[in-house]
N, C-alpha and C positions, 0 to 999 in steps of 0.2 A: 592588604599589607602583610608583610612577613613578620611573624612573631619575633619580638626582640629588635625589630627595626633593621635587621641585616638584609643583605642582598639575596635574591633567590638563588638557589643552587641550580645552575644551568644544566648540569648533568641530570639532576632529578627532574627538572622541567622537561628535558628532552625525552627521558624515559617515560614520563607520564604521557607526553604527546604521542610517542610511539605506541604505547599500550592502547591509548584511546583510538588511534588510527587503526590498529589491528582489530579492536573491538567493533569499530564502525564497519570495517570490511567484512568481518564475520557476520554482523547483523544484516548487512546488505545482501550477502550471499544467502543467508537463511531466508530473507524476504523473497529473493529471486526463485527459491526452490519451494516456497510454501504456496499451495493452491488456496484460493479464496473463491467462494461461490456467491453469486447473486441470482435472484429469481424475479420473475414478473408474471402477471396473469395467473396467480395462484399456483405457480410452478410449471406453467405451460412452456416457459422459456427459461433456461438456466445458462448463465454465463460463468465461465471459470477464468479467473485472472490470477497471476502470481501476486505475491505480497508487494512486489515492486510495480504492479499495475499493467503487466503485459498480458493481453488477451491470449488464453491458451485453448479455450474450447467453448463451443456453443451448442446446446441441445435444444431442439424444438420438438415439442410433443405434437404428434400428428393432429391432435384435437385443436391445435391453434390454427390449423388451416380449415376454417369454417366453410363447408360446402354450401351452407344455407345463407351466406352473406349475399347482399344484393348484387355485388359485382366482384370480379377478381381484383379490381383496383382497391375496393374496400378491404378485402382480405389481405392484400399486400400491405396496405397502409397500416392496418391493425397489427400485422406481424412485425412490421418495421418498428412500430411504437413499442411493442413488447420487447424486441431485441435491444433497443436503445435503453429501455427501463432496466432490463436485466444486467446489461453491461454497466450502467450507472450504479446499480445496487452493488455489483461486485467491486467496482472501482472504489466506492465509498467504504466498503469493508476492507479493502486493501489499504486505504489511507488510514483507517483506524488501527490496523495492524502495524503500519509504519510508525504511527505515534507511539504505540506500545513498545516497539523494538528500538526505535531511534530516539524517542523523547528523552529517556534517561541519559543517553550519550550526549545529546545536545546540552542538557543541564550540566553535565560533568565538565563540558568545555568552559562553561561560565565560571567554574570554580578555580580555574587555573590563573595564577597571578600573571599579569603582563599581557593577557589576551583581551581584546576589546569586545567581549561578549557580555 
């Protein structure tokens, strides 16, 4: 409710909405430019994603290619598992970063009168 029981000032609401939209766009841009790393196998595989979750890089330590494995299939399967785990770790870190950057903005939306949040 508006203090004093009056109607909300539409100009003020529009200005608040515009500022929040600009803040959200800036936070999204920052996320898109922020690298986040995930690892697996004690650092044998490293994945880099942006804060928005886009895979940017993948590094595989040559030691991950175990020449003593029983078969090339086992080596490939192990390597695939490490890649998936590293990407998952990086993606989880990106989601945490998104919460840090976007969470306060989403909470701000809930404070605007007339919005259904």
